[in-house]
N, CA, C and O of each residue as an XYZ file, in Angstrom:
212
protein
N     -68.285     24.102     24.353
C     -68.867     23.518     25.359
C     -67.833     22.826     26.326
O     -67.178     21.895     25.857
N     -67.664     23.138     27.417
C     -66.614     22.298     28.187
C     -67.042     20.948     28.531
O     -66.153     20.125     28.753
N     -68.295     20.579     28.613
C     -68.722     19.329     29.083
C     -69.785     18.777     28.077
O     -70.967     18.885     28.405
N     -69.477     18.210     26.907
C     -70.108     17.891     25.847
C     -71.282     16.911     26.177
O     -72.418     17.015     25.713
N     -70.800     15.835     27.142
C     -71.830     14.890     27.421
C     -72.846     15.459     28.326
O     -74.001     15.042     28.241
N     -72.547     16.330     29.146
C     -73.771     16.986     30.037
C     -74.531     17.808     29.346
O     -75.672     17.980     29.774
N     -74.130     18.492     28.168
C     -74.945     19.271     27.333
C     -75.808     18.280     26.538
O     -77.011     18.486     26.375
N     -75.227     17.287     26.085
C     -76.026     16.145     25.285
C     -77.112     15.602     26.150
O     -78.254     15.550     25.695
N     -76.870     15.224     27.270
C     -77.799     14.589     28.321
C     -78.979     15.551     28.521
O     -80.155     15.189     28.490
N     -78.542     16.863     28.739
C     -79.704     17.762     29.055
C     -80.557     18.047     27.869
O     -81.777     18.190     27.959
N     -79.873     18.128     26.726
C     -80.698     18.423     25.406
C     -81.582     17.253     25.254
O     -82.724     17.432     24.832
N     -81.171     16.097     25.552
C     -81.997     14.848     25.322
C     -83.275     14.878     26.305
O     -84.326     14.353     25.937
N     -83.174     15.439     27.436
C     -84.105     15.393     28.509
C     -85.140     16.422     28.106
O     -86.281     16.269     28.541
N     -84.846     17.540     27.256
C     -85.584     18.539     26.920
C     -86.353     18.421     25.483
O     -87.372     19.064     25.231
N     -85.792     17.606     24.669
C     -86.367     17.576     23.252
C     -86.637     16.085     22.821
O     -85.922     15.147     23.170
N     -87.632     15.989     22.109
C     -88.022     14.693     21.474
C     -87.244     14.095     20.513
O     -87.092     12.876     20.426
N     -86.661     15.057     19.661
C     -85.578     14.590     18.632
C     -84.537     15.779     18.324
O     -84.709     16.958     18.634
N     -83.611     15.332     17.768
C     -82.615     16.296     17.206
C     -82.703     16.511     15.818
O     -83.196     15.640     15.101
N     -82.275     17.588     15.347
C     -82.123     17.671     13.885
C     -80.844     16.927     13.315
O     -80.916     16.434     12.190
N     -79.670     16.828     14.060
C     -78.730     15.841     13.877
C     -78.189     15.159     15.179
O     -77.937     15.761     16.222
N     -78.054     13.871     14.974
C     -77.636     13.271     16.235
C     -76.254     13.441     16.605
O     -75.594     13.999     15.729
N     -75.720     13.170     17.490
C     -74.287     13.566     17.911
C     -73.423     12.502     16.954
O     -73.667     11.322     16.699
N     -72.442     13.268     16.566
C     -71.440     12.767     15.479
C     -70.227     13.506     15.366
O     -70.213     14.630     15.868
N     -69.141     13.050     14.759
C     -67.832     13.921     14.743
C     -68.041     14.478     13.369
O     -68.466     13.864     12.391
N     -67.670     15.759     13.442
C     -67.626     16.661     12.225
C     -66.318     16.521     11.613
O     -65.300     16.913     12.183
N     -66.315     15.887     10.291
C     -65.125     15.607      9.769
C     -64.116     16.849      9.460
O     -62.920     16.644      9.256
N     -64.658     18.080      9.440
C     -63.783     19.113      9.192
C     -63.000     19.551     10.297
O     -61.846     19.964     10.178
N     -63.734     19.447     11.570
C     -63.058     20.035     12.897
C     -62.601     18.850     13.798
O     -61.810     18.970     14.733
N     -63.191     17.699     13.406
C     -62.775     16.437     14.201
C     -63.197     16.719     15.648
O     -62.494     16.365     16.594
N     -64.358     17.362     15.797
C     -65.055     17.483     17.137
C     -66.406     16.938     17.130
O     -66.957     16.786     16.040
N     -67.017     16.622     18.215
C     -68.262     16.036     18.365
C     -69.360     17.179     18.246
O     -69.117     18.300     18.691
N     -70.389     16.923     17.730
C     -71.374     18.148     17.791
C     -72.895     17.397     17.732
O     -72.999     16.182     17.565
N     -73.820     18.118     17.863
C     -75.293     17.577     17.610
C     -76.002     19.070     17.225
O     -75.511     20.181     17.426
N     -77.190     18.778     16.667
C     -77.907     19.943     16.229
C     -79.285     19.794     16.601
O     -79.831     18.691     16.575
N     -79.963     21.000     16.997
C     -81.371     20.841     17.438
C     -82.080     22.097     16.895
O     -81.398     22.996     16.402
N     -83.327     22.189     16.960
C     -84.215     23.327     16.661
C     -84.819     23.878     18.099
O     -85.619     23.223     18.767
N     -84.374     25.032     18.431
C     -84.989     25.562     19.761
C     -86.475     26.054     19.397
O     -86.949     26.171     18.267
N     -87.146     26.336     20.733
C     -88.544     26.667     20.599
C     -88.925     27.665     19.602
O     -89.904     27.456     18.886
N     -88.264     28.684     19.503
C     -88.394     29.824     18.502
C     -88.235     29.224     17.037
O     -88.576     29.902     16.068
N     -87.752     28.043     16.899
C     -87.449     27.784     15.501
C     -85.962     27.829     14.919
O     -85.697     27.413     13.791
N     -85.055     28.350     15.755
C     -83.745     28.559     15.316
C     -83.041     27.117     15.416
O     -83.338     26.255     16.244
N     -82.051     27.012     14.415
C     -81.386     25.906     14.104
C     -80.121     26.121     15.022
O     -79.445     27.136     14.860
N     -79.783     25.184     15.991
C     -78.617     25.449     16.905
C     -77.678     24.184     16.762
O     -78.158     23.051     16.797
N     -76.433     24.395     16.613
C     -75.495     23.298     16.742
C     -74.608     23.486     17.881
O     -73.998     24.544     18.040
N     -74.527     22.632     18.574
C     -73.600     22.402     19.925
C     -72.488     21.569     19.702
O     -72.666     20.382     19.427
N     -71.125     22.156     19.806
C     -70.078     21.265     19.491
C     -69.023     21.370     20.695
O     -69.027     22.323     21.474
N     -68.161     20.348     20.771
C     -67.237     20.339     21.955
C     -65.983     21.175     21.559
O     -65.555     21.377     20.423
N     -65.515     21.595     22.692
C     -64.086     22.429     22.318
C     -63.204     21.758     21.686
O     -63.099     20.568     21.982
N     -62.445     22.247     20.785
C     -61.457     21.558     19.917
C     -60.191     21.729     20.938
O     -60.033     22.758     21.596
N     -59.293     20.588     20.998
C     -58.113     20.533     21.628
C     -57.121     21.473     21.039
O     -56.952     21.540     19.822
N     -56.517     22.142     21.827
C     -55.326     23.006     21.491
C     -53.998     22.188     21.102
O     -53.394     21.568     21.977
N     -53.632     22.199     19.991
C     -52.392     21.464     19.551
C     -50.977     22.275     19.895
O     -49.865     21.748     19.914
N     -51.255     23.607     20.148
C     -50.077     24.449     20.304
C     -49.320     24.194     21.569
O     -48.303     24.841     21.821
């Protein structure tokens, strides 16, 4: 996701709660949050990882 903060704000406006609040994934070192969409699917949104190359 190019703009993590915008995605987070939009998701908060649409949902009463998240499955996982925004946090840093220790494996990828990127921020992410998880939610359950209306059909019941578990979805994780994460920010794009920086390219070290």
